[in-house]
C-alpha positions as CSV (number, residue, x, y, z in Angstrom):
1,M,-19.1,14.2,4.3
2,T,-17.6,12.5,7.2
3,L,-15.4,9.0,6.2
4,Y,-13.9,7.9,9.9
5,R,-15.4,6.1,12.5
6,C,-14.6,5.7,15.6
7,P,-11.9,2.7,16.6
8,S,-13.5,2.5,20.1
9,C,-17.2,2.6,19.3
10,Q,-17.7,2.4,15.7
11,A,-19.8,5.7,15.6
12,P,-19.1,8.1,12.4
13,L,-16.1,10.7,13.8
14,E,-16.8,14.5,13.0
15,R,-14.0,16.8,12.6
16,W,-14.1,19.7,15.3
17,E,-11.4,21.7,14.0
18,A,-8.1,20.0,14.9
19,T,-9.9,17.1,16.9
20,Y,-12.3,14.3,15.6
21,R,-14.7,13.4,18.3
22,C,-17.6,10.8,17.9
23,A,-20.9,11.0,20.0
24,A,-19.4,9.0,22.9
25,N,-16.8,11.6,23.2
26,H,-14.0,9.5,22.1
27,S,-11.7,12.1,20.7
28,F,-8.1,11.9,18.2
29,D,-6.3,15.2,17.7
30,I,-4.9,15.5,14.2
31,A,-1.2,15.6,14.0
32,R,0.4,18.9,13.3
33,K,1.8,17.4,9.8
34,G,-1.5,16.4,9.2
35,Y,-2.7,13.0,9.5
36,V,-4.8,11.3,12.3
37,N,-3.7,8.6,14.4
38,L,-6.7,6.1,14.7
39,L,-4.6,2.8,16.2
40,L,-5.5,1.7,19.4
41,A,-2.9,0.1,21.7
42,H,-4.6,-3.1,21.5
43,Q,-4.4,-3.3,17.9
44,M,-0.9,-3.3,17.8
45,A,1.7,-6.3,17.9
46,S,4.9,-3.8,19.0
47,K,5.7,-0.6,19.8
48,Q,6.0,0.3,16.2
49,P,4.3,-1.8,14.1
50,G,4.5,-1.9,10.4
51,D,8.1,-0.2,7.9
52,N,10.5,0.9,9.9
53,K,12.0,4.6,9.0
54,M,15.3,2.3,7.0
55,M,12.4,0.8,4.9
56,I,10.2,4.2,4.5
57,N,12.9,5.7,3.4
58,A,14.1,3.0,1.1
59,R,11.0,2.9,-0.4
60,R,11.0,6.6,-1.0
61,E,14.1,6.8,-2.6
62,F,13.2,3.7,-5.3
63,L,9.6,4.6,-6.4
64,S,10.6,8.7,-6.6
65,A,13.0,8.0,-8.7
66,G,10.5,6.4,-11.3
67,F,11.8,2.7,-11.5
68,Y,7.9,1.8,-10.9
69,Q,6.8,4.7,-12.9
70,P,4.7,1.7,-15.4
71,L,2.6,0.4,-12.8
72,V,1.6,3.9,-11.8
73,D,0.5,4.7,-15.5
74,R,-1.5,1.2,-15.6
75,L,-2.9,2.1,-12.3
76,V,-4.1,6.1,-13.6
77,Q,-5.6,3.8,-16.7
78,L,-7.7,1.5,-14.7
79,C,-9.1,4.0,-12.3
80,R,-10.2,6.4,-15.5
81,E,-11.8,2.8,-17.4
82,H,-13.6,2.2,-14.3
83,S,-14.3,5.9,-13.4
84,L,-13.2,6.1,-9.7
85,Q,-13.5,8.4,-8.0
86,Q,-13.3,8.0,-4.1
87,L,-10.5,5.3,-3.7
88,L,-8.8,4.1,0.0
89,D,-5.0,3.0,-0.6
90,A,-4.9,0.4,1.8
91,G,-1.5,-0.1,3.1
92,C,-0.5,3.2,1.4
93,G,3.2,2.9,3.1
94,E,5.0,6.5,2.0
95,G,2.3,7.7,-0.3
96,Y,3.7,7.1,-3.7
97,Y,0.7,5.6,-5.5
98,A,-1.7,7.5,-3.8
99,A,-0.3,10.4,-4.4
100,S,0.3,9.9,-8.1
101,L,-3.5,9.1,-8.2
102,A,-4.9,12.1,-6.4
103,A,-2.5,14.0,-9.0
104,A,-4.4,12.2,-11.7
105,G,-8.0,13.4,-10.4
106,V,-8.9,10.8,-8.0
107,N,-10.2,11.3,-4.3
108,V,-8.0,9.5,-2.4
109,A,-7.4,8.1,1.2
110,G,-4.4,6.7,2.8
111,V,-4.0,4.4,5.3
112,D,-1.1,2.4,6.6
113,I,0.0,0.9,10.5
114,S,3.3,2.4,10.0
115,K,3.6,6.1,11.7
116,E,6.8,6.5,9.4
117,G,4.8,5.6,6.5
118,I,2.2,7.8,7.1
119,Q,4.6,10.8,8.5
120,A,6.6,10.7,5.0
121,A,3.4,10.2,3.1
122,C,2.2,13.9,4.7
123,R,5.5,15.2,3.2
124,R,4.1,13.9,0.1
125,S,0.7,15.6,-0.1
126,K,-1.2,17.9,2.2
127,S,-4.5,17.6,0.6
128,I,-5.0,13.7,1.2
129,D,-6.3,12.3,4.4
130,W,-3.6,10.1,6.0
131,C,-4.6,7.8,8.4
132,I,-2.7,5.7,11.0
133,A,-5.0,2.2,11.6
134,S,-4.8,-1.7,10.6
135,V,-5.6,-2.4,7.4
136,A,-7.3,-5.3,9.3
137,E,-9.5,-3.0,11.3
138,L,-10.2,0.1,8.7
139,P,-11.4,2.9,10.9
140,Y,-14.1,4.3,7.9
141,L,-17.9,3.9,7.6
142,D,-19.3,1.3,6.1
143,G,-19.6,1.7,1.8
144,V,-17.9,5.4,1.7
145,F,-15.7,4.4,-1.5
146,D,-15.7,3.1,-4.9
147,S,-12.7,1.3,-4.4
148,V,-9.9,-0.1,-2.5
149,L,-6.0,-0.1,-3.8
150,S,-4.0,-2.7,-2.0
151,V,-0.3,-2.7,-3.9
152,F,2.4,-5.5,-2.3
153,C,0.5,-5.3,1.0
154,F,-1.6,-7.3,3.5
155,V,-5.0,-7.4,2.2
156,D,-8.4,-8.1,4.5
157,E,-11.3,-9.2,2.2
158,A,-13.8,-8.5,4.8
159,E,-12.9,-5.0,5.8
160,F,-12.5,-4.3,2.1
161,A,-16.2,-5.2,1.3
162,R,-17.3,-3.6,4.8
163,V,-15.8,-0.4,3.3
164,L,-16.6,-0.6,-0.5
165,A,-20.2,0.5,-1.7
166,P,-22.2,-1.9,-3.7
167,G,-20.6,-2.8,-7.2
168,G,-17.3,-1.2,-5.9
169,L,-13.5,-2.4,-6.9
170,V,-10.6,-3.8,-5.4
171,V,-7.5,-3.4,-7.3
172,F,-4.8,-5.9,-6.6
173,V,-1.0,-6.0,-7.1
174,G,0.9,-8.7,-6.0
175,P,3.9,-10.3,-7.6
176,G,3.9,-11.9,-10.7
177,D,5.7,-15.8,-11.0
178,D,8.4,-14.0,-12.1
179,H,9.0,-10.7,-10.3
180,L,12.4,-9.8,-9.7
181,P,14.3,-13.2,-10.6
182,N,17.8,-11.4,-10.8
183,L,17.9,-10.1,-7.3
184,R,16.5,-13.1,-5.7
185,A,18.8,-15.1,-7.9
186,A,21.8,-13.4,-6.1
187,L,20.0,-14.0,-2.8
188,Y,19.2,-17.6,-2.8
189,D,20.7,-21.0,-4.6
190,E,17.2,-21.6,-6.1
191,V,14.7,-19.1,-7.1
192,R,11.3,-20.4,-7.5
193,P,8.1,-18.7,-8.7
194,Y,5.9,-17.0,-6.8
195,R,2.8,-18.2,-7.6
196,S,1.2,-15.5,-8.6
197,A,-2.5,-17.9,-9.2
198,K,-3.2,-18.2,-5.4
199,Q,-3.5,-14.4,-5.1
200,Q,-7.3,-15.0,-6.1
201,A,-7.7,-17.0,-2.9
202,Y,-7.1,-13.9,-0.7
203,F,-10.9,-12.6,-2.5
204,A,-13.1,-15.5,-2.4
205,G,-16.4,-13.4,-2.0
206,L,-15.7,-11.0,-4.5
207,S,-16.3,-11.7,-8.1
208,L,-12.9,-11.2,-10.4
209,V,-13.5,-8.4,-12.8
210,S,-9.8,-8.9,-14.8
211,Q,-6.3,-9.8,-14.2
212,E,-3.6,-9.2,-16.5
213,R,0.6,-9.2,-15.9
214,L,2.7,-6.4,-16.5
215,T,6.2,-6.6,-16.8
216,F,8.9,-3.6,-17.5
217,D,12.5,-3.7,-17.4
218,I,14.3,-2.0,-14.1
219,Q,17.9,-0.3,-14.8
220,L,19.9,-0.1,-11.3
221,H,23.1,2.1,-11.8
222,D,24.7,1.9,-8.1
223,G,24.9,0.3,-4.8
224,Q,22.3,2.9,-3.0
225,Q,19.6,1.9,-5.7
226,I,20.0,-2.1,-5.1
227,A,20.4,-2.0,-1.5
228,N,16.9,-0.1,-1.5
229,L,15.0,-2.4,-3.6
230,L,16.4,-4.9,-1.1
231,K,15.0,-3.3,1.4
232,M,11.7,-2.4,0.1
233,T,10.9,-6.6,-0.2
234,P,10.2,-9.0,2.4
235,H,13.8,-10.5,1.0
236,Y,15.4,-8.4,3.3
237,W,14.2,-9.8,6.2
238,S,14.5,-13.1,4.7
239,T,18.0,-13.5,4.0
240,S,21.5,-13.5,6.4
241,P,23.9,-10.6,5.8
242,A,26.3,-13.2,3.9
243,Q,23.2,-14.3,1.6
244,Q,23.1,-10.7,0.7
245,S,26.9,-9.7,0.4
246,S,27.2,-10.6,-3.3
247,L,23.9,-8.6,-4.0
248,L,24.9,-5.4,-2.1
249,G,28.4,-5.8,-3.6
250,L,26.8,-4.9,-7.0
251,T,27.0,-1.6,-8.6
252,Q,24.6,-2.0,-11.4
253,L,21.8,-4.4,-11.7
254,R,19.6,-5.4,-14.7
255,D,16.1,-6.9,-13.5
256,T,12.5,-7.4,-14.4
257,A,9.5,-6.5,-12.3
258,D,6.2,-8.9,-13.2
259,M,3.2,-7.8,-11.7
260,S,-0.3,-9.2,-11.8
261,I,-2.8,-6.7,-11.3
262,Q,-6.2,-8.4,-10.2
263,V,-9.8,-6.4,-10.1
264,Y,-12.3,-7.7,-8.1
265,R,-16.1,-6.3,-7.7
266,K,-18.3,-6.8,-4.4
267,N,-21.5,-8.0,-5.6
Protein backbone atom coordinates (compact mmCIF):
# COMPACT_ATOMS: atom_id res chain seq x y z
CA MET A 1 0.00 0.00 0.00
CA THR A 2 1.34 3.38 -0.97
CA LEU A 3 1.21 6.10 1.68
CA TYR A 4 2.77 9.03 -0.12
CA ARG A 5 0.99 11.42 -2.44
CA CYS A 6 2.70 13.60 -5.00
CA PRO A 7 3.39 17.09 -3.63
CA SER A 8 2.91 18.51 -7.14
CA CYS A 9 -0.44 16.97 -8.15
CA GLN A 10 -1.61 15.01 -5.02
CA ALA A 11 -1.85 11.73 -6.94
CA PRO A 12 -0.58 8.56 -5.24
CA LEU A 13 3.13 7.92 -5.47
CA GLU A 14 4.25 4.39 -6.31
CA ARG A 15 7.74 3.13 -5.62
CA TRP A 16 9.84 1.91 -8.52
CA GLU A 17 13.17 0.65 -7.21
CA ALA A 18 14.85 3.81 -5.79
CA THR A 19 12.25 6.30 -7.06
CA TYR A 20 8.71 7.35 -6.18
CA ARG A 21 6.63 8.28 -9.23
CA CYS A 22 3.02 9.34 -9.82
CA ALA A 23 0.78 8.85 -12.88
CA ALA A 24 1.74 12.31 -14.14
CA ASN A 25 5.38 11.17 -14.09
CA HIS A 26 6.52 13.46 -11.30
CA SER A 27 9.40 11.55 -9.71
CA PHE A 28 11.32 11.75 -6.44
CA ASP A 29 14.47 9.77 -5.80
CA ILE A 30 15.15 7.94 -2.56
CA ALA A 31 18.44 9.18 -1.15
CA ARG A 32 21.17 6.66 -0.42
CA LYS A 33 20.70 7.36 3.29
CA GLY A 34 17.13 6.09 2.95
CA TYR A 35 14.81 9.12 2.94
CA VAL A 36 12.74 10.79 0.26
CA ASN A 37 12.58 14.57 -0.17
CA LEU A 38 9.02 15.67 -1.00
CA LEU A 39 9.54 19.33 -0.06
CA LEU A 40 9.03 21.56 -3.08
CA ALA A 41 10.97 24.78 -3.58
CA HIS A 42 7.94 27.03 -3.09
CA GLN A 43 7.27 25.37 0.28
CA MET A 44 10.63 26.51 1.64
CA ALA A 45 10.92 29.82 3.49
CA SER A 46 14.71 29.55 3.39
CA LYS A 47 17.41 27.46 1.71
CA GLN A 48 17.66 25.24 4.79
CA PRO A 49 14.33 25.32 6.65
CA GLY A 50 13.81 23.74 10.04
CA ASP A 51 16.35 22.92 12.71
CA ASN A 52 19.99 23.31 11.72
CA LYS A 53 22.84 20.89 12.34
CA MET A 54 23.75 22.43 15.69
CA MET A 55 20.20 22.07 17.03
CA ILE A 56 19.83 18.53 15.69
CA ASN A 57 23.14 17.41 17.22
CA ALA A 58 22.18 18.96 20.57
CA ARG A 59 18.80 17.23 20.52
CA ARG A 60 20.30 13.88 19.52
CA GLU A 61 22.88 13.96 22.32
CA PHE A 62 20.40 15.11 24.96
CA LEU A 63 17.63 12.68 24.08
CA SER A 64 20.00 9.76 23.55
CA ALA A 65 21.23 10.25 27.12
CA GLY A 66 17.73 9.29 28.32
CA PHE A 67 16.72 12.53 30.04
CA TYR A 68 13.23 12.36 28.48
CA GLN A 69 12.77 8.60 28.86
CA PRO A 70 9.65 9.07 31.05
CA LEU A 71 7.95 10.73 28.09
CA VAL A 72 8.88 7.83 25.80
CA ASP A 73 7.50 5.36 28.33
CA ARG A 74 4.19 7.22 28.51
CA LEU A 75 3.89 7.49 24.73
CA VAL A 76 4.43 3.74 24.41
CA GLN A 77 1.70 3.19 27.02
CA LEU A 78 -0.72 5.45 25.14
CA CYS A 79 -0.09 3.60 21.89
CA ARG A 80 -0.89 0.33 23.65
CA GLU A 81 -3.93 1.70 25.47
CA HIS A 82 -5.42 2.93 22.19
CA SER A 83 -4.12 0.02 20.04
CA LEU A 84 -2.32 2.41 17.69
CA GLN A 85 -0.62 0.70 14.75
CA GLN A 86 -0.06 3.24 11.96
CA LEU A 87 1.47 6.38 13.46
CA LEU A 88 2.90 9.49 11.80
CA ASP A 89 5.48 11.43 13.80
CA ALA A 90 4.83 14.91 12.40
CA GLY A 91 7.91 17.01 13.06
CA CYS A 92 10.02 14.00 13.98
CA GLY A 93 13.34 15.87 14.12
CA GLU A 94 16.21 13.42 14.51
CA GLY A 95 13.82 10.53 15.04
CA TYR A 96 14.15 9.77 18.76
CA TYR A 97 10.45 9.32 19.51
CA ALA A 98 9.63 7.64 16.20
CA ALA A 99 12.43 5.10 16.62
CA SER A 100 11.43 4.43 20.24
CA LEU A 101 7.82 3.73 19.26
CA ALA A 102 8.89 1.56 16.34
CA ALA A 103 11.03 -0.48 18.74
CA ALA A 104 7.88 -0.99 20.82
CA GLY A 105 6.07 -2.51 17.85
CA VAL A 106 4.23 0.47 16.31
CA ASN A 107 4.38 1.01 12.54
CA VAL A 108 5.81 4.52 12.28
CA ALA A 109 6.49 7.05 9.54
CA GLY A 110 8.48 10.21 10.22
CA VAL A 111 8.35 13.58 8.51
CA ASP A 112 10.25 16.80 9.17
CA ILE A 113 11.11 19.91 7.20
CA SER A 114 14.74 19.79 8.36
CA LYS A 115 17.09 17.91 6.05
CA GLU A 116 19.63 17.69 8.86
CA GLY A 117 16.97 16.20 11.09
CA ILE A 118 15.87 13.55 8.61
CA GLN A 119 19.44 12.57 7.80
CA ALA A 120 20.06 12.07 11.53
CA ALA A 121 16.80 10.10 11.78
CA CYS A 122 18.04 7.73 9.08
CA ARG A 123 21.02 6.95 11.29
CA ARG A 124 18.63 6.05 14.13
CA SER A 125 16.58 3.57 12.12
CA LYS A 126 16.73 2.04 8.67
CA SER A 127 13.28 0.45 8.96
CA ILE A 128 11.21 3.67 9.18
CA ASP A 129 10.02 5.61 6.12
CA TRP A 130 11.59 9.06 6.65
CA CYS A 131 10.50 12.02 4.56
CA ILE A 132 11.49 15.66 4.21
CA ALA A 133 8.33 17.75 3.93
CA SER A 134 6.33 20.44 5.67
CA VAL A 135 3.88 19.58 8.44
CA ALA A 136 1.61 22.21 6.89
CA GLU A 137 1.53 20.27 3.59
CA LEU A 138 1.87 16.62 4.52
CA PRO A 139 2.80 14.42 1.52
CA TYR A 140 0.52 11.52 2.50
CA LEU A 141 -2.76 10.21 1.16
CA ASP A 142 -6.00 10.90 3.02
CA GLY A 143 -6.86 8.65 5.96
CA VAL A 144 -3.78 6.43 5.96
CA PHE A 145 -2.82 6.77 9.65
CA ASP A 146 -4.66 5.86 12.83
CA SER A 147 -2.60 8.38 14.80
CA VAL A 148 -0.45 11.48 14.47
CA LEU A 149 2.15 12.35 17.08
CA SER A 150 3.37 15.91 17.64
CA VAL A 151 6.05 16.50 20.29
CA PHE A 152 7.04 20.13 20.92
CA CYS A 153 6.45 20.94 17.27
CA PHE A 154 4.39 23.10 14.92
CA VAL A 155 0.91 21.67 14.38
CA ASP A 156 -1.59 21.91 11.54
CA GLU A 157 -5.01 20.62 12.59
CA ALA A 158 -6.43 20.43 9.09
CA GLU A 159 -3.54 18.38 7.73
CA PHE A 160 -3.46 16.11 10.76
CA ALA A 161 -7.18 15.43 10.35
CA ARG A 162 -6.82 14.83 6.62
CA VAL A 163 -4.25 12.05 6.95
CA LEU A 164 -6.10 10.42 9.86
CA ALA A 165 -8.61 7.64 9.33
CA PRO A 166 -12.08 8.22 10.86
CA GLY A 167 -11.76 7.95 14.63
CA GLY A 168 -7.99 8.43 14.42
CA LEU A 169 -6.09 10.15 17.22
CA VAL A 170 -3.73 13.09 17.55
CA VAL A 171 -1.28 12.74 20.45
CA PHE A 172 0.07 16.20 21.22
CA VAL A 173 2.89 16.95 23.66
CA GLY A 174 3.69 20.53 24.64
CA PRO A 175 5.18 22.38 27.58
CA GLY A 176 3.24 22.34 30.83
CA ASP A 177 2.79 25.53 32.82
CA ASP A 178 6.02 25.00 34.77
CA HIS A 179 8.34 23.42 32.20
CA LEU A 180 12.09 23.88 32.91
CA PRO A 181 11.67 26.65 35.51
CA ASN A 182 15.31 26.66 36.61
CA LEU A 183 16.65 26.92 33.08
CA ARG A 184 14.32 29.83 32.41
CA ALA A 185 15.17 31.50 35.74
CA ALA A 186 18.82 31.53 34.69
CA LEU A 187 17.89 33.29 31.43
CA TYR A 188 15.14 35.76 32.36
CA ASP A 189 14.51 38.25 35.13
CA GLU A 190 10.89 37.08 35.29
CA VAL A 191 9.68 33.52 34.67
CA ARG A 192 6.09 33.31 33.46
CA PRO A 193 3.89 30.19 33.18
CA TYR A 194 3.48 28.71 29.72
CA ARG A 195 -0.35 28.74 29.88
CA SER A 196 -0.70 25.23 28.50
CA ALA A 197 -4.50 25.53 28.46
CA LYS A 198 -4.31 27.63 25.30
CA GLN A 199 -2.92 24.60 23.43
CA GLN A 200 -6.44 23.18 23.11
CA ALA A 201 -7.22 25.96 20.66
CA TYR A 202 -4.84 24.27 18.20
CA PHE A 203 -7.37 21.44 17.79
CA ALA A 204 -10.73 23.17 17.92
CA GLY A 205 -12.17 20.83 15.28
CA LEU A 206 -11.24 17.62 17.08
CA SER A 207 -12.69 16.02 20.21
CA LEU A 208 -10.57 16.00 23.36
CA VAL A 209 -10.19 12.41 24.61
CA SER A 210 -7.80 12.95 27.50
CA GLN A 211 -5.40 15.44 28.99
CA GLU A 212 -2.70 14.77 31.52
CA ARG A 213 0.38 16.30 33.05
CA LEU A 214 3.70 14.47 33.08
CA THR A 215 6.40 15.80 35.41
CA PHE A 216 9.82 14.40 36.26
CA ASP A 217 13.19 15.64 37.47
CA ILE A 218 16.21 16.22 35.25
CA GLN A 219 19.75 16.15 36.60
CA LEU A 220 22.39 17.61 34.27
CA HIS A 221 25.95 17.04 35.38
CA ASP A 222 28.11 19.05 32.99
CA GLY A 223 28.08 22.18 30.90
CA GLN A 224 27.65 20.33 27.61
CA GLN A 225 24.41 18.72 28.75
CA ILE A 226 23.12 22.13 29.86
CA ALA A 227 24.09 23.66 26.51
CA ASN A 228 22.38 20.81 24.65
CA LEU A 229 19.14 21.37 26.55
CA LEU A 230 19.23 25.11 25.87
CA LYS A 231 19.81 24.57 22.13
CA MET A 232 16.77 22.26 22.00
CA THR A 233 14.48 25.04 23.18
CA PRO A 234 13.21 28.27 21.59
CA HIS A 235 14.91 30.11 24.47
CA TYR A 236 18.23 29.70 22.63
CA TRP A 237 16.96 32.00 19.89
CA SER A 238 15.00 34.39 22.09
CA THR A 239 17.87 35.26 24.43
CA SER A 240 21.16 37.06 23.92
CA PRO A 241 24.64 35.66 24.63
CA ALA A 242 24.72 37.90 27.70
CA GLN A 243 21.49 36.34 29.01
CA GLN A 244 22.79 32.86 28.31
CA SER A 245 26.17 33.37 29.95
CA SER A 246 25.10 32.63 33.53
CA LEU A 247 23.29 29.44 32.49
CA LEU A 248 26.15 28.21 30.31
CA GLY A 249 28.59 28.91 33.13
CA LEU A 250 26.95 26.28 35.32
CA THR A 251 28.50 22.83 35.72
CA GLN A 252 25.28 21.22 36.91
CA LEU A 253 21.57 21.94 36.74
CA ARG A 254 18.64 20.30 38.44
CA ASP A 255 15.34 21.07 36.76
CA THR A 256 11.80 19.82 36.25
CA ALA A 257 10.22 18.71 33.00
CA ASP A 258 6.53 19.58 33.00
CA MET A 259 4.72 18.32 29.92
CA SER A 260 1.11 18.52 28.81
CA ILE A 261 -0.04 15.40 26.93
CA GLN A 262 -3.34 15.77 25.09
CA VAL A 263 -5.14 13.17 22.99
CA TYR A 264 -7.73 14.23 20.40
CA ARG A 265 -10.04 12.18 18.18
CA LYS A 266 -11.12 12.82 14.62
CA ASN A 267 -14.91 12.63 14.62
